[in-house]
VOPAGU-2260 file (C-alpha; in pm, 1 decimal, decimal comma):
REM VOPAGU-2260
SITE   aa  ch    i         X         Y         Z
SITE  MET   A    0       0,0       0,0       0,0
SITE  LYS   A    1     125,0     346,6     -88,6
SITE  GLN   A    2     187,0     584,5     197,6
SITE  GLN   A    3     -60,4     871,7     204,3
SITE  ILE   A    4      54,8    1224,0     293,9
SITE  ILE   A    5    -215,2    1478,5     373,9
SITE  SER   A    6    -112,3    1839,1     424,5
SITE  VAL   A    7    -345,4    2070,3     616,1
SITE  THR   A    8    -272,7    2441,3     613,7
SITE  GLY   A    9    -445,3    2762,8     710,7
SITE  ARG   A   10    -421,2    3068,1     929,6
SITE  SER   A   11    -377,3    3046,1    1305,7
SITE  GLY   A   12    -700,2    2955,9    1485,1
SITE  SER   A   13    -873,6    2831,2    1170,0
SITE  GLY   A   14    -951,7    2481,8    1299,0
SITE  LYS   A   15    -664,2    2284,0    1146,6
SITE  THR   A   16    -596,5    2081,9    1461,2
SITE  THR   A   17    -966,1    1996,5    1505,6
SITE  LEU   A   18    -986,8    1868,1    1147,1
SITE  ILE   A   19    -664,6    1669,8    1191,6
SITE  GLU   A   20    -798,8    1508,0    1509,6
SITE  LYS   A   21   -1104,7    1391,5    1314,8
SITE  LEU   A   22    -890,4    1260,2    1027,9
SITE  ILE   A   23    -675,8    1066,2    1275,3
SITE  VAL   A   24    -982,5     905,7    1435,0
SITE  HIS   A   25   -1113,8     803,4    1090,8
SITE  TYR   A   26    -789,9     649,7     964,5
SITE  LYS   A   27    -724,0     474,5    1298,0
SITE  SER   A   28   -1073,7     320,6    1277,1
SITE  LEU   A   29    -961,8     165,5     947,7
SITE  GLY   A   30    -663,5       8,4    1124,0
SITE  LYS   A   31    -410,7     246,6     969,6
SITE  LYS   A   32    -101,3     374,5    1146,3
SITE  VAL   A   33    -119,7     754,4    1150,9
SITE  SER   A   34     162,0     999,7    1224,4
SITE  VAL   A   35     152,7    1379,7    1237,5
SITE  ILE   A   36     415,0    1647,7    1181,3
SITE  LYS   A   37     345,3    2002,0    1295,3
SITE  SER   A   38     546,2    2249,4    1090,8
SITE  MET   A   39     588,7    2598,1    1230,4
SITE  ARG   A   40     787,2    2904,9    1139,0
SITE  HIS   A   41     860,9    3038,5    1485,8
SITE  GLU   A   42    1101,3    2903,2    1745,2
SITE  PHE   A   43     988,5    2642,2    1994,9
SITE  ASP   A   44    1159,4    2457,7    2276,7
SITE  THR   A   45    1095,5    2106,6    2402,5
SITE  ASP   A   46    1440,1    2081,9    2557,1
SITE  PRO   A   47    1473,0    2338,4    2840,4
SITE  GLU   A   48    1814,8    2476,4    2922,0
SITE  GLY   A   49    1980,5    2295,8    3211,5
SITE  LYS   A   50    1787,7    1969,2    3169,0
SITE  ASP   A   51    1979,4    1649,5    3092,1
SITE  THR   A   52    1893,8    1620,3    2721,5
SITE  PHE   A   53    1983,4    1986,7    2668,1
SITE  ARG   A   54    2316,3    1932,5    2842,9
SITE  TYR   A   55    2394,8    1627,5    2626,2
SITE  ARG   A   56    2341,7    1829,1    2310,5
SITE  GLU   A   57    2536,2    2125,9    2448,8
SITE  SER   A   58    2824,0    1883,2    2510,6
SITE  GLY   A   59    2823,6    1784,9    2143,0
SITE  ALA   A   60    2566,5    1506,6    2098,1
SITE  SER   A   61    2393,3    1543,5    1761,3
SITE  ALA   A   62    2070,1    1411,6    1909,6
SITE  SER   A   63    1922,3    1276,0    2229,6
SITE  ILE   A   64    1616,2    1072,2    2318,2
SITE  ILE   A   65    1423,0    1084,1    2642,0
SITE  THR   A   66    1206,6     781,2    2722,0
SITE  ASN   A   67    1014,6     624,3    3005,4
SITE  GLY   A   68     961,4     289,3    2833,5
SITE  LYS   A   69     613,8     388,3    2711,4
SITE  LYS   A   70     693,3     683,0    2486,3
SITE  PHE   A   71     996,0     877,8    2372,9
SITE  ALA   A   72    1091,5    1217,1    2235,8
SITE  LEU   A   73    1378,8    1271,3    1995,4
SITE  ILE   A   74    1553,5    1605,6    2023,6
SITE  SER   A   75    1780,5    1689,0    1733,3
SITE  GLU   A   76    1894,2    1987,6    1533,6
SITE  ILE   A   77    1817,8    1983,8    1162,7
SITE  SER   A   78    2148,0    2036,2     991,2
SITE  ASN   A   79    2040,9    2060,7     628,6
SITE  ASP   A   80    1704,0    2239,2     655,5
SITE  GLU   A   81    1496,0    1925,8     605,6
SITE  ASN   A   82    1133,0    2001,8     529,9
SITE  PRO   A   83     834,8    1811,6     673,8
SITE  ILE   A   84     807,9    1582,5     369,7
SITE  GLU   A   85    1173,0    1477,7     409,7
SITE  LEU   A   86    1125,4    1429,5     785,1
SITE  ALA   A   87     817,6    1214,4     718,1
SITE  GLU   A   88    1019,0     991,6     484,0
SITE  LYS   A   89    1300,9     969,1     735,7
SITE  PHE   A   90    1105,9     903,4    1056,4
SITE  PHE   A   91     761,8     771,6     955,5
SITE  SER   A   92     840,1     513,5     687,0
SITE  ASP   A   93     616,8     258,7     865,2
SITE  SER   A   94     312,0     488,5     880,1
SITE  ASP   A   95      18,5     440,6     645,2
SITE  VAL   A   96    -100,6     800,6     673,5
SITE  ILE   A   97     109,5    1106,0     754,4
SITE  ILE   A   98     -65,0    1433,2     823,1
SITE  ILE   A   99     138,1    1753,6     805,8
SITE  GLU   A  100      -2,4    2060,6     978,1
SITE  GLY   A  101     132,8    2387,9     845,1
SITE  PHE   A  102     411,4    2389,8     584,7
SITE  LYS   A  103     238,1    2663,1     383,8
SITE  GLU   A  104     544,7    2706,1     163,9
SITE  GLY   A  105     550,7    2342,0      49,3
SITE  ASN   A  106     473,7    2230,4    -305,4
SITE  GLN   A  107     256,6    1935,3    -201,6
SITE  GLN   A  108    -122,0    1918,3    -241,2
SITE  LYS   A  109    -297,8    2080,2      53,8
SITE  ILE   A  110    -625,0    2127,1     232,3
SITE  GLU   A  111    -684,8    2482,2     353,2
SITE  VAL   A  112    -894,3    2530,2     665,2
SITE  ILE   A  113   -1040,6    2879,4     675,5
SITE  GLY   A  114   -1178,6    3015,1    1001,9
SITE  ASP   A  115   -1277,8    3361,9    1113,5
SITE  SER   A  116    -948,9    3533,7    1029,7
SITE  LYS   A  117    -971,6    3862,2     843,1
SITE  GLU   A  118    -652,9    3769,5     656,0
SITE  THR   A  119    -677,5    3671,8     289,4
SITE  PRO   A  120    -719,7    3297,1     244,8
SITE  LEU   A  121    -413,4    3118,5     115,4
SITE  PHE   A  122    -580,3    2944,0    -181,8
SITE  HIS   A  123    -585,9    3267,8    -382,1
SITE  ASP   A  124    -204,9    3252,8    -416,1
SITE  ASP   A  125    -132,9    2880,6    -364,1
SITE  LYS   A  126    -232,0    2655,8    -652,7
SITE  ASN   A  127    -137,1    2348,1    -447,9
SITE  ILE   A  128    -446,4    2394,5    -232,0
SITE  LYS   A  129    -699,4    2144,5    -365,9
SITE  ILE   A  130    -970,0    2139,8     -96,1
SITE  LEU   A  131   -1122,3    2414,3     120,9
SITE  VAL   A  132   -1271,9    2348,0     462,9
SITE  THR   A  133   -1468,5    2646,7     589,3
SITE  ASP   A  134   -1806,7    2768,2     704,4
SITE  LYS   A  135   -1769,5    3074,3     479,9
SITE  ILE   A  136   -1889,5    3102,6     121,0
SITE  PHE   A  137   -1630,4    3146,0    -154,8
SITE  ASN   A  138   -1665,0    3178,0    -529,6
SITE  THR   A  139   -1415,1    2912,6    -638,5
SITE  GLU   A  140   -1392,2    2598,4    -847,0
SITE  LEU   A  141   -1223,6    2417,6    -557,2
SITE  PRO   A  142   -1434,0    2172,0    -358,3
SITE  VAL   A  143   -1555,9    2345,7     -39,8
SITE  PHE   A  144   -1671,4    2159,5     271,3
SITE  ARG   A  145   -1811,6    2284,0     599,7
SITE  ARG   A  146   -1580,9    2231,1     895,2
SITE  ASP   A  147   -1814,2    1966,7    1040,7
SITE  ASP   A  148   -1837,3    1767,8     712,2
SITE  VAL   A  149   -1548,6    1528,8     774,3
SITE  ASP   A  150   -1701,5    1258,6     551,5
SITE  GLY   A  151   -1708,9    1502,5     260,4
SITE  VAL   A  152   -1347,5    1604,7     326,5
SITE  LEU   A  153   -1240,8    1238,7     336,2
SITE  GLU   A  154   -1413,8    1167,4       3,8
SITE  ALA   A  155   -1245,8    1473,0    -148,6
SITE  ILE   A  156    -906,2    1357,8     -21,7
SITE  GLU   A  157    -952,2    1021,6    -192,5
SITE  LYS   A  158   -1072,7    1188,7    -513,1
SITE  ASN   A  159    -837,8    1489,2    -537,4
SITE  PHE   A  160    -510,7    1385,6    -376,7
SITE  ASN   A  161    -249,4    1162,4    -535,9
SITE  CYS   A  162    -279,7     880,6    -285,4
């Protein structure tokens, strides 16, 4: 079976995470292994200064993992500006479905979730957006689904994405 990558983009607060949660539940109900990558443009920190994993990396380790035997977190710098698609290939090769949240600048097919933001929707300038999820009305040839119409979104994914 071919691995399916679904990219969900949109402005902050648009409902991307809510849609992704519903997609995860659907694909898991089909017995599929689902992984998610959140891509963001601003800095974030999961490795606080002074903690052990931070100190290992400060000492020169290229990466460190923290685990309790039930879950783990990998902390690593990206040395060659790997994008979410490359990270998915590298770390999620055993996943059936990979959902990427964000990554507006990517060239992959995308779903745009449009909320109440006054900012211009992204689909006007991004021809890689193939599906709109919004409660607003737009004059477009793209398929548009209400934010609570997950079944419609799933059908559109199967029809419009290269899966």
